[in-house]
C-alpha positions in Angstrom: -8.4 23.1 3.0 -10.4 20.2 4.4 -13.8 18.7 4.2 -16.3 18.0 7.0 -18.7 15.2 6.3 -21.5 14.8 8.9 -22.8 11.4 9.7 -26.6 10.6 10.2 -28.5 12.7 12.7 -27.3 12.1 16.2 -24.0 10.7 15.1 -20.6 12.3 15.6 -18.7 14.3 13.1 -15.0 13.7 12.2 -12.5 16.0 10.6 -11.0 14.6 7.4 -8.3 15.4 4.9 -9.0 15.8 1.2 -7.7 14.1 -1.9 -7.7 15.5 -5.4 -9.9 12.8 -6.8 -12.1 11.3 -4.0 -14.7 12.6 -1.5 -14.4 11.4 2.0 -16.8 10.0 4.5 -15.7 10.7 8.0 -12.3 9.1 8.2 -8.8 10.2 7.3 -7.1 8.7 4.3 -4.1 9.3 2.2 -2.6 7.9 -1.0 -0.2 4.9 -0.4 3.3 4.4 -2.1 2.1 1.8 -4.6 -0.4 3.9 -6.5 -3.0 5.8 -4.6 -4.9 3.1 -2.7 -7.3 4.6 -0.1 -6.5 4.1 3.5 -9.1 4.4 6.2 -8.4 5.9 9.6 -9.2 8.8 11.8 -7.3 12.0 11.9 -9.0 13.7 14.9 -11.2 12.7 17.8 -14.9 12.7 17.0 -16.7 15.9 17.8 -20.3 16.9 17.7 -21.1 20.0 15.7 -24.9 20.0 15.1 -25.6 22.4 18.0 -22.8 24.8 17.4 -24.0 28.4 17.7 -21.6 29.7 15.1 -21.6 29.1 11.4 -18.3 27.3 11.8 -18.1 23.6 12.9 -15.6 22.7 15.6 -13.0 21.7 13.0 -13.1 25.2 11.4 -15.5 24.3 8.5 -18.6 26.2 7.5 -21.9 24.7 8.3 -23.9 25.2 5.1 -27.3 24.8 6.8 -26.7 27.9 9.0 -25.7 29.9 5.9 -28.9 28.9 4.2 -30.9 30.1 7.1 -29.1 33.4 7.1 -29.6 33.6 3.3 -33.3 33.1 3.8 -33.5 36.1 6.0 -31.5 38.2 3.5 -33.7 37.1 0.6 -36.9 37.8 2.6 -35.8 41.4 3.0 -35.5 42.0 -0.8 -38.5 43.5 -2.7 -39.4 42.0 -6.0 -37.1 39.0 -5.7 -39.6 36.2 -5.5 -39.2 34.6 -8.8 -38.8 31.1 -7.4 -40.9 29.3 -4.9 -39.2 29.3 -1.5 -38.4 25.9 0.1 -38.5 24.9 3.7 -35.1 25.7 5.2 -35.7 23.1 8.0 -35.8 20.4 5.3 -32.5 21.6 3.9 -30.9 21.6 7.3 -32.1 18.0 7.9 -30.8 16.9 4.5 -27.4 18.3 5.2 -27.1 16.8 8.7 -28.1 13.4 7.2 -24.9 13.1 5.3 -24.1 16.0 3.0 -20.8 17.7 3.1 -20.0 20.9 4.8 -17.9 22.9 2.3 -14.9 25.3 2.6 -16.0 28.8 3.5 -14.7 30.3 0.2 -16.7 27.9 -1.8 -19.8 28.5 0.3 -19.4 32.3 -0.1 -19.1 31.8 -3.9 -22.3 29.6 -4.0 -24.3 32.1 -1.9 -23.1 35.1 -4.0 -24.0 33.3 -7.2 -27.3 31.8 -6.2 -28.5 34.3 -3.6 -32.0 34.5 -5.2 -32.3 30.8 -6.1 -32.9 28.6 -3.1 -34.0 25.6 -5.1 -30.6 25.6 -6.8 -28.9 25.8 -3.4 -30.9 22.8 -2.3 -29.8 21.0 -5.5 -26.1 21.7 -4.5 -26.6 20.1 -1.1 -28.3 17.0 -2.7 -25.4 16.8 -5.2 -22.9 16.7 -2.4 -24.9 13.9 -0.7 -25.0 11.8 -3.8 -21.3 12.2 -4.4 -20.6 11.0 -0.9 -22.9 8.0 -1.3 -21.5 7.0 -4.7 -17.8 7.1 -3.6 -18.2 5.3 -0.3 -16.7 2.1 -1.8 -13.5 4.0 -2.6 -13.4 5.7 0.8 -13.3 2.5 2.8 -11.6 0.1 0.5 -8.5 -0.2 2.7 -8.9 -0.9 6.4 -5.9 0.2 8.5 -5.9 -1.4 12.0 -3.1 0.7 13.5 -2.5 1.9 17.1 -3.4 5.4 16.1 -6.8 4.4 14.6 -7.5 2.0 17.5 -7.0 4.7 20.1 -8.8 7.4 18.2 -12.2 5.7 18.6 -12.0 5.0 22.3 -14.6 6.5 24.7 -13.5 8.9 27.4 -13.8 6.2 30.0 -11.7 3.8 28.0 -9.1 6.6 27.5 -8.9 7.0 31.2 -8.5 3.2 31.7 -5.8 3.1 29.1 -3.7 5.5 31.2 -4.1 3.2 34.2 -1.1 0.9 34.8 -3.5 -2.0 35.3 -4.7 -1.7 31.7 -2.6 -3.1 28.9 -2.5 -1.8 25.3 -3.6 -5.3 24.1 -7.0 -4.5 25.5 -7.7 -1.9 22.8 -5.9 -3.6 19.9 -8.2 -3.9 16.8 -10.8 -1.7 18.4 -11.1 0.2 15.2 -12.3 -3.0 13.5 -15.4 -3.1 15.7 -15.9 0.6 15.3 -16.0 0.3 11.5 -18.1 -2.9 11.6 -20.8 -1.4 13.8 -21.2 1.4 11.3 -21.5 -0.9 8.3 -18.3 0.2 6.6 -16.6 -3.2 6.4 -18.8 -4.2 3.4 -16.6 -1.9 1.2 -13.2 -3.2 2.5 -10.9 -4.8 -0.1 -7.6 -4.4 1.6 -6.6 -5.0 5.2 -3.5 -3.7 7.0 -2.9 -5.0 10.5 -0.1 -3.3 12.5 -0.6 -3.5 16.3 2.9 -2.6 17.5 3.4 0.9 18.9 6.3 3.0 17.9 9.5 2.0 19.8 8.1 -1.5 20.7 11.1 -3.8 21.1 9.4 -6.7 22.9 6.8 -7.7 20.2 3.9 -6.7 22.5 2.0 -5.7 19.3 2.0 -9.3 17.9 -1.2 -10.2 16.1 -2.6 -13.1 18.1 -5.9 -14.9 18.5 -6.5 -13.4 21.9 -6.4 -9.8 20.5 -8.7 -10.9 17.6 -11.3 -12.8 19.7 -13.4 -9.8 20.9 -13.7 -8.6 17.3 -13.9 -12.0 15.5 -17.5 -11.6 14.3 -16.5 -8.3 12.5 -13.3 -9.8 11.2 -15.2 -12.8 9.7 -17.6 -10.4 7.9 -14.7 -9.3 5.7 -15.6 -11.6 2.8 -14.5 -9.6 -0.2 -10.9 -8.9 0.8 -8.2 -9.5 -1.9 -5.1 -8.2 -0.1 -3.8 -8.6 3.5 -0.7 -7.2 5.2 0.1 -8.4 8.7 3.0 -7.3 10.9 4.3 -9.6 13.5 2.4 -12.7 12.6 3.5 -15.6 14.9 3.1 -18.9 13.2 3.4 -20.9 16.4 0.8 -18.9 18.3 -1.7 -19.3 15.4 -0.9 -23.0 14.8 -4.3 -24.3 15.8 -6.4 -21.2 15.1 -5.5 -19.8 11.7 -7.9 -22.0 9.8 -11.0 -21.1 11.7 -10.1 -17.3 11.7 -9.0 -16.9 8.1 -11.0 -19.4 6.2 -13.4 -16.8 4.9 -10.5 -15.1 3.0 -9.8 -18.2 0.9 -12.1 -17.6 -2.0 -11.0 -14.0 -2.7 -7.5 -13.5 -1.2 -4.8 -13.0 -4.0 -2.1 -11.0 -2.2 -0.5 -11.7 1.2 2.3 -9.7 2.9 3.9 -10.8 6.1 6.3 -8.3 7.8 8.5 -9.5 10.6 6.9 -12.9 10.8 7.7 -15.1 13.9 7.7 -18.8 14.6 8.8 -21.8 12.8 9.0 -21.3 9.0 6.7 -24.4 8.4 4.0 -22.8 10.6 4.2 -19.7 8.4 4.2 -21.9 5.3 1.0 -23.7 6.5 -0.7 -20.4 6.9 0.3 -19.3 3.4 -0.7 -22.6 1.7 -4.3 -22.3 2.9 -5.1 -19.7 0.3 -5.7 -21.5 -3.1 -6.0 -18.3 -5.2 -2.8 -16.6 -3.9 -0.9 -14.8 -6.6 1.4 -12.4 -4.7 3.4 -13.4 -1.6 5.8 -11.0 0.1 8.0 -11.7 3.1 9.7 -8.6 4.6 12.0 -7.8 7.5 13.1 -11.2 8.6 15.7 -11.1 11.4 17.6 -13.6 13.5 14.6 -14.2 15.9 12.6 -16.0 13.2 12.6 -19.7 13.7 15.1 -19.6 16.6 14.8 -22.3 19.3 11.7 -23.8 17.7 11.0 -27.6 17.6 11.4 -29.5 14.3 8.2 -29.9 12.5 7.2 -32.1 9.6 6.5 -30.6 6.2 3.0 -29.2 5.8 0.5 -31.1 3.7 -0.6 -29.3 0.5 -4.3 -29.9 -0.2 -4.8 -27.9 -3.3 -1.6 -27.3 -5.2 -2.0 -24.8 -7.9 0.0 -23.3 -10.7 0.0 -19.6 -10.9 0.8 -18.2 -14.4 1.3 -14.7 -13.1 2.4 -15.4 -9.5 4.8 -13.0 -7.8 7.1 -13.7 -4.8 8.9 -10.9 -3.1 11.7 -11.4 -0.5 12.8 -8.1 1.2 15.2 -7.0 3.9 16.5 -10.4 5.1 19.0 -10.4 7.9 22.1 -12.5 7.1 21.6 -14.6 10.3 18.3 -15.9 9.0 18.4 -19.3 7.3 14.8 -20.4 7.0 13.9 -18.5 3.8 16.0 -21.1 1.9 13.9 -24.0 3.2 10.7 -22.0 3.0 11.2 -21.3 -0.8 12.1 -24.9 -1.5 9.0 -26.3 0.2 6.8 -23.5 -1.2 7.5 -24.5 -4.8 5.6 -27.8 -4.3 2.4 -25.8 -3.8 2.9 -22.7 -5.9 4.7 -21.8 -9.1 5.9 -18.1 -9.1 7.0 -16.8 -12.5 7.9 -13.4 -11.1 10.4 -13.0 -8.3 11.6 -9.8 -6.6 14.7 -9.6 -4.4 15.1 -6.4 -2.3 18.2 -6.3 -0.1 18.0 -10.1 0.1 21.1 -11.7 -1.5 23.8 -14.1 -0.7 22.6 -17.7 -0.1 19.0 -16.7 0.3 18.6 -14.9 -3.0 20.7 -17.5 -4.9 18.7 -20.4 -3.5 15.4 -18.7 -4.3 16.5 -18.2 -7.9 17.7 -21.7 -8.2 14.4 -23.0 -6.8 12.3 -20.9 -9.3 14.7 -21.3 -12.2 12.4 -23.6 -14.2 9.6 -21.1 -14.3 10.8 -17.6 -13.6 10.2 -15.1 -16.4 10.4 -11.8 -14.6 13.1 -10.9 -12.1 13.4 -7.7 -10.1 16.5 -6.9 -8.1 16.7 -4.0 -5.7 20.1 -3.9 -3.9 21.1 -1.6 -1.1 24.5 -0.2 -0.5 24.9 -2.6 2.4 24.1 -5.6 0.3 26.0 -4.7 -2.8 29.0 -6.9 -2.0 26.7 -9.9 -1.6 25.0 -9.0 -4.8 28.2 -9.5 -6.7 28.0 -13.2 -6.0 24.5 -13.6 -7.4 24.4 -15.8 -10.5 21.6 -15.8 -13.0 22.9 -18.6 -15.1 20.2 -21.0 -14.0 17.2 -18.8 -15.0 16.4 -20.6 -18.3 13.2 -18.8 -19.3 14.0 -15.3 -18.0 12.4 -12.7 -20.3 12.6 -9.5 -18.3 15.2 -8.4 -15.8 14.6 -5.2 -13.8 17.4 -3.6 -11.7 16.7 -0.9 -9.2 20.0 0.3 -7.9 18.2 3.3 -6.2 19.8 2.6 -2.8 23.3 2.4 -4.1 26.0 5.0 -3.6 27.7 6.6 -6.6 30.8 4.6 -6.0 28.8 1.3 -6.1 27.2 2.3 -9.4 30.6 3.1 -10.9 31.3 -0.6 -11.2 29.9 -3.1 -13.7 26.8 -4.9 -12.5 28.0 -8.5 -12.2 24.7 -10.4 -12.3 23.9 -9.2 -15.8 27.1 -10.8 -17.1 26.0 -14.2 -15.8 22.8 -14.5 -17.8 22.7 -17.6 -19.9 19.1 -17.5 -20.9 18.5 -17.0 -24.6 14.9 -15.7 -24.0 15.8 -12.4 -22.4 14.1 -9.6 -24.4 14.0 -6.7 -21.9 16.4 -5.2 -19.4 15.1 -2.4 -17.3 17.4 -0.1 -15.4 15.7 2.2 -12.8 18.5 4.6 -12.1 16.7 7.2 -10.2 17.9 10.8 -9.9 21.6 10.6 -10.2 23.5 13.9 -10.6 24.1 14.8 -14.3 27.8 15.3 -13.5 28.1 11.6 -12.5 26.6 10.2 -15.8 29.9 10.3 -17.6 31.6 8.3 -14.9 28.8 5.9 -14.7 28.4 5.3 -18.4 32.1 4.8 -18.9 32.0 1.7 -16.7 29.1 0.0 -18.5 31.1 -0.8 -21.7 31.4 -4.5 -20.8 27.7 -4.8 -20.2 27.0 -3.0 -23.5 29.1 -5.5 -25.5 27.7 -8.5 -23.6 24.0 -7.5 -24.3 24.8 -6.6 -27.9 26.5 -9.9 -28.6 24.1 -12.2 -26.6 20.7 -10.6 -27.3 20.6 -7.6 -29.6 22.3 -9.3 -32.6 20.1 -12.4 -32.2 16.7 -10.8 -32.2 14.4 -8.2 -30.7 15.8 -6.7 -27.5 15.0 -3.6 -25.5 17.1 -1.7 -22.9 14.7 0.5 -20.9 16.3 3.3 -18.9 13.8 4.5 -16.3 14.2 7.8 -14.4 12.3 9.5 -11.6 11.6 12.7 -13.4 12.1 14.4 -16.8 15.2 16.3 -15.7 17.1 13.1 -14.9 15.6 11.5 -18.1 17.0 14.3 -20.2 20.5 13.7 -18.8 20.2 10.0 -19.5 19.2 10.6 -23.1 22.2 12.9 -23.6 24.7 10.4 -22.3 23.1 7.1 -23.5 25.2 6.8 -26.6 28.4 7.2 -24.6 27.4 4.5 -22.1 25.8 1.9 -24.5 27.2 2.8 -28.0 26.5 -0.7 -29.5 22.9 -0.9 -28.3 22.3 2.7 -29.3 23.4 1.9 -32.9 20.7 -0.7 -33.2 18.0 1.5 -31.7 17.5 -0.8 -28.7 17.4 1.9 -26.0 14.1 3.3 -24.7 13.5 5.9 -22.0 10.7 6.2 -19.5 9.8 8.2 -16.4 8.3 6.7 -13.3 7.4 8.9 -10.3 7.5 5.9 -8.0 11.3 5.9 -8.3 11.5 9.3 -6.6 9.9 7.7 -3.5 13.0 5.6 -3.0 15.1 8.7 -2.7 13.0 10.7 -0.2 
């Protein structure tokens, strides 16, 4: 079941996909992995449906205005059913085409059968739909996704023909969706921006986000003055070396979260870009491979103009290739400008992960570790002995195989902090038959946590599962795996649907 939301008279109509909680405008959106943020994009080429001769719009939805006209003819044929003053059907049609939603046919049939003799009530229904659409517009467009699919979906027919021509390059239509949204006034609602120009199968970085691709749409980009989160794929620090300040300065007052996926260029160029945002609280570097920083000239350390201390700052390092060495220097120089008290390592261990922990050891209070099966051997060398103020340790071994989990988790045994008060194990959806094997190998950790923390003061071991079935199995076997902690009532159980996403 889908919704069709007409734009103002003369505009084009776009098919959209529904959500259980939000009403859409004319653009496709879906819930993201982190909690249901709305993403803007198109799901089908725009179509005009105002002149359709049938009661169905081109996307298969019922046009409520035509149903109202048919209903007026039905009501006019009744005798003695004139209890309400009839309204102008043309005005209803105009109201609907100015922004009200066309409804699924079964809902339209139900409304007509229920209110067949009450046209004012039908008009009230259409006005209600319009007000709902207007009041939720800020939710509909809060995330702007600049992807190849969205950029190509808003091209004119002539541009589509040119795109097929060998003389035309894909770079000519990159970020086209940005201008499309800006021309319609939707950028005023944007709070999150996702920039991904690379097409599927791109192995030559032709989708790199560069000043040249942004220049035709710069005035719309600079109108995004309320954005608090940006994700950029293929950001090249060397290409942006002399342009990043003029193009991103309008984000400085509001930006609090920055994610760079597959960044390119010298690490100090990337660091300069990061340090320009004084209110940054969350920084994420993902998918760094051996091409980062390769064959680049040596640069001097960047100057930090507004060093700040972030009491709740979070730094995430994810999916680092073993051949990459610059995250070590990046983290070292970053600490002179930012103090991150929360660090997350996802499949990023060995020298990189250890150096990052050592760099943040004076301030880190919350550490999240997500190892993969590939990185499990490197994880065994990770030492937490330098984390003096560590209070919460979260381990997500959701990518590990059963044989990996059957061994004791080495980093836990290296904790020397006396402030640790919470250990979270997100164990996902392991098979119940494996629990006995798994718990039998955790005896050393049980004794260590009991002696070091549980006997000294308040301590909680939180076991988090992906669903209630796995949680029930954990509860049944918890005493076998952690008998000492269970005897003091230190074990707690939780469910988190997000864990299931790792397993899909």
